[in-house]
N, C-alpha and C positions, 0 to 999 in steps of 0.2 A: 647366897651363891648357888645353892641347890636349885632354887627357883629359876635362876638364869640358865643353868644346865638343862633343866626340864623344858624351858621355852625353846632353847636351841635345838634340843632333840625333837620336839614336836614340829619345828620348822624343817629341820634337816632330814628327818625320816622320809617324808613324802618326796622331797627333792631327790634324795638318793634312790628311792624306789623308781621314780620317773626315769632317772638316768640309766638305771639298770635295765628297765623295760625297753627303753629306746635302743640301748646297745644290743639287746637280744633281738629286737625287730630288725635292726640293721644287719646283724649276723645272719639272720634268717633270709633277708633279702639277698645278701651276697651268696649264700649257699644256693638259693633258687636260681640266681643268674648264672652261676657256674654250671649247674646241672640243666640249664635251659635246653641245650641241644637234644637231650635224651627224650624229651616229650615229643619232639617232632618225629621220632621213630615210632611213637605210639599215638597217632592222632585220635584214635578212638577214645582215649582218656580225656583229651581236651574237649572233644565233642560232647562227651557225657557230662562234663562239668558245665559247659555252656548251656546244655539242656536243663540241668537241674537248677543252676543258678540264674540263668538268663531267661530261657523260654518260660519256665514256670513262674517268673516274676512279671510277665507281660501284663497280665490282667490288672494287678494293683497299680502298675506304672501307668497304663493307659487311662484307667478310671481316675486316678489321682491327677494326671495331667489335664484331663478334660475339665474337672472341677476347678483346678487352679486357673486354667485359662478362662473359665467363666467368671471367676472372681476378679481376675485381672481386667476382663472386658467390662464388668459392671463398675468397678472402681475407676478404671480409666475413663469410661464414658462420663461418669459423674464429675470427675475432675476436669476433663477436657471441655466439657459443656460450659464450664464457667468462663473459659477463655475463648469460646467460640471456635474450637479447632477439633471437633469430634472426628473429622476425617483422618486424623493422625492415630486413631485407635489401633489400627493394624500394626503400625510401627511400634507403639508402646508395648503391645502384647508380645510381639515377636522379639524385640530387643531385650525385654525383661526376662523372657524364657531362655533365649539363646545365651545370654551373658551370665545370668545368675541362677534363677530359680530352677531351670532345667537340670544342669549338672549337679547342683547342690541337693535338691530334693530327690533326684534319682539316686544319688549315692547314699543318702540317709535311708530311703526306702529299701535300697539294695542291702544295706547293712542290717536293717530290721528283719527282712524276709530271708535273704540268702546268707548273709554274714553270720547270723545267729545259728543257722542250720549247719554251716561249715564248722563253726566252733563246737557245736553239739556232736557232730559226726566224729571229729578228731578226738574230742574228749571221751566219747564212748569207746573209740578204738584204743585209747590209752587205758581206760578203765578195764577193758576186757583183754588187755595185753596183746592186742593185734599188732601194734607198732613194734613191740619187742620181738614178736614172732617173725615179723618181716626182717628185722636185723639179724636174727638167728639164721634165717634162710638166705642171707646175703642179698636181700632186697632192700635198697635204700628207701626209707620213708620220705626223704626229701624228693627223690625222683618219682616215686610212685604216688605220693599223696599231695605234696605241697606244690610242685611245679605245675601239674595240670590245673589245680585250682587257681594258681597265680595267673597263668595264661588265660584261663576262663574268665577271671574277673576283669583283666585288661580288655578283653574282647567284648564281654557282655555289657559292661557299664556304659561305654559310649553308644552302643546300639540301643540300649534301653533309654538313654538320655534323648536320642533322636526320636524315639517313639513318644516319649513324654512331651517333647517340644511340639511334635506334630499334633498330638491330641490336644495340647494346650492352645495351639493356634486355632484349631477348629472349634474349641470351646469358646475362645474369644470371638471368632466369626459368628458363632451361633447367637451370642448375646448381642453383638453389635449389629449384624446384618439382619438376622431373623427376628430378634425381639425388638430392637430399637430402630429398625428399618433404615440403617445406613446404606449408602450406595455400595453395591457389591464391587464395582470396579475401583472405587476410591480406596476401599479397605485393602485390596491386594496391591494396587499400584503404589500406595504410600509405603507399604511394607517392603516391596521390592526396591524402592528408592532409598530406604533407610538402612537396610541390612547389607553389610559388607561380608563377602565370603571369607576373607582373611581375618578381618578385625573381629567379627562376631562368630561366624560358624566355626572356623578353624580353631580359634581360641577356646570356644566352648568344647570342642572335641578334645583338645589338650587337657582342659580342666577335668573332663570326665575320665580320661585315661589315668591321670594322676590320682583322682579320687578312687578309681577302681583298684589301682595298685595299693593304695593306703588301706582301704577297707578290707581287701583280701588278706593283706599281710597281718593286720590286727586280728582278723578272725582266726587265721591259722595259728598265729602265735598264742592267742588266748586258749585255743584248744590244746596246744602242746603243754602249756604250763598249768592247765586245769588240774585240780586235785582229782584223783581217780575215784570219786564218789558221786552220787546223784546230786548232792548239794554243791559239790565243787564244779560239776559241769553246768548246773543252773547258774551259779555265780559267774562263771566264765562267759556264758552267753549274754548275761546282763552287762558285763564289762565290755564285751564286744560292741554292743549297740551304743552304749554311752561314750566309749572312747572313740568310736568311728564318727559319731555325730560331732563331737568336739573337734576332732582332728580335721574333718571336712570343713567345718566353719572357719577354723583357724587358717587352713590352707587356702580357702576361698579368699580370705582377706589378703593374704600374701600374693596369690596369683593375680587377683584383680588389680592390686597396686602395681604389679610388674607389667601386666598386659594392657590395661586400659588407662 
């Protein structure tokens, strides 16, 4: 009987912890939405977060997008060559990026670069008692810290996804047109004929926005619950990246099933 209780405890503890963390994130989201109007009175806070989270992530996003597009162009060319339809390369690259790889990889890269930084920043603020000092001075940490980062993530991730997609398409163009000498006009015309504004572009933007909300919430939440030690902050940043990646992939499956 003791072994059964032990097995039940081992199964139940992670499930209980997951439910508690999920409820904490939802409460944090509700608090951010309630205090959302406050940040529009201080737009400089939002601009600052967009700069640190978005602008400083442009390099890794563009370089990654370029190489992903080159890989898609190479694999797509080799596959389409078997069926004698290499002229469809532009469509394959664009649709793959706009629907799936662009939003997903951008969100994961954003979590690794900006999300971990957000967690570390809030964790250090907690360790040095800056959050408590704000509360003592009647300054809400939700309004001053969370909401600007929340809005910054919503704005930054779709813009970064657009840059990722653009760099990826040009990477595919480089492989297809420059290296394999495909017709320049056929590459772009097939892409224009295949890509739908609502079905592909708008749905990709919606995905990116949802991923931005998810990653930012996880990053902020992990910073708030981090233990106020160097090891605690380090573990929190690791949890941010892992949880964000898993959440993005799970949400991508759900959103793809609903959208496409």
